[in-house]
N, C-alpha and C positions, 0 to 999 in steps of 0.2 A: 489579623483583620485586614482585608484589602483596603488600600486607600479609596476614598469616595464612599465608604459605607459608615462613616462616622455618624452616630446619633447622640444627641444630648438626651439627658434623662427625661425632659418634658416631651421630646419628640418621641421617645420610645413609648411613653405613657399614652400619648395620643394615638400612635399606630396600634397599640395593644387594645385599646378601648374600641377603636374603629373595627378591628377583627371581631371583637366580642358583640358588637352591636348590629352587625349585619352588613351586607354589601353597599347599601347607600344610607348613609346617616347624615342628618342635618346638624349643623354646629350646635344649636340649642340642645339637642338630644345628646350630642357628644359631651357638652359642658356639664349636663345633668349627670351622666354616668361617670365622668372624671371625678365630680364632686362627691359622688356616692362611693366610689372605689379607692380613690387617692387621698392622701392626707393633705389635701389642699383645696382651696376654692378658687379655680382658675377664672380669670376675667375673660370676657368675650375677645377683647383685643389681643391677648396673649394667644388664645386658641386660634383666631383667624390668622395671625402672624405666622404661627407654627404651621397651620395648614397650608399657607401660601408657600412658606419655605420648603415643606415636604413635597408640594406639588412641583416647585421649581427644581428639586433633586429628582423627580420622577417617581417618588415613593408613594405619592397619593394622587389619585384622579378625582376630578370633580365634574358635576353636571348642574346645570341650571333647570329648575323646574318652574313651571308658570305659577305666578302668584295668585293667591285666592283674594277674595273680597275682604276677608279678615285682616289681610296684610296689605290692603290698599293697592292690590295688584302688583306688589313688589315680588320679584322672582326670589326663590329660596335655592341656595346652593346645598347640594348633598355630596358627600365624599365617600370614597372607598380606598382600601389599601391596594396599591398597584403591585404586580409580582416583583418589582425591584424593592418595594417597601418590606415584603416578605423576606427577600434575601437579605436586606440590611439588618432586619430583626435577627434572623438567623446568625449572621456574623457578629453582631453585637452580643448575643447570648453566648456564642462560642467563646468569645474573648473574655467576657465576665466570668464564665465557668472556669476558664483556665486561670485566671487571676485569683479567684477565690479558692481554687484547689490548693490544698496543703495548709490553709489557714484556719481549719476548723478548730484546732487546739487553742490557738492564739485568741480566737474570737469568742471562745466559751466562757 
């Protein structure tokens, strides 16, 4: 795995759920889907920190959408996986597959 492509487990989960939910997903929708698919109930703070970290790495892009009256005019951020994020997921998957290879008998 090339350096710079390291992804933590939660970062991988966030990227994978973003890929599943569509090109622009809000954090609340991401949290709901993570809670449905993953064996954990992520906090808003953990998700936003992870999204910010992934954006700093160039793995996630975000945009701000105008706020509605229901949100008292507060803007809402939406997120999508950037091409570098897809590359990082591919590299992470390849590494994990390599590490798992040959351990089937031990793990059964």
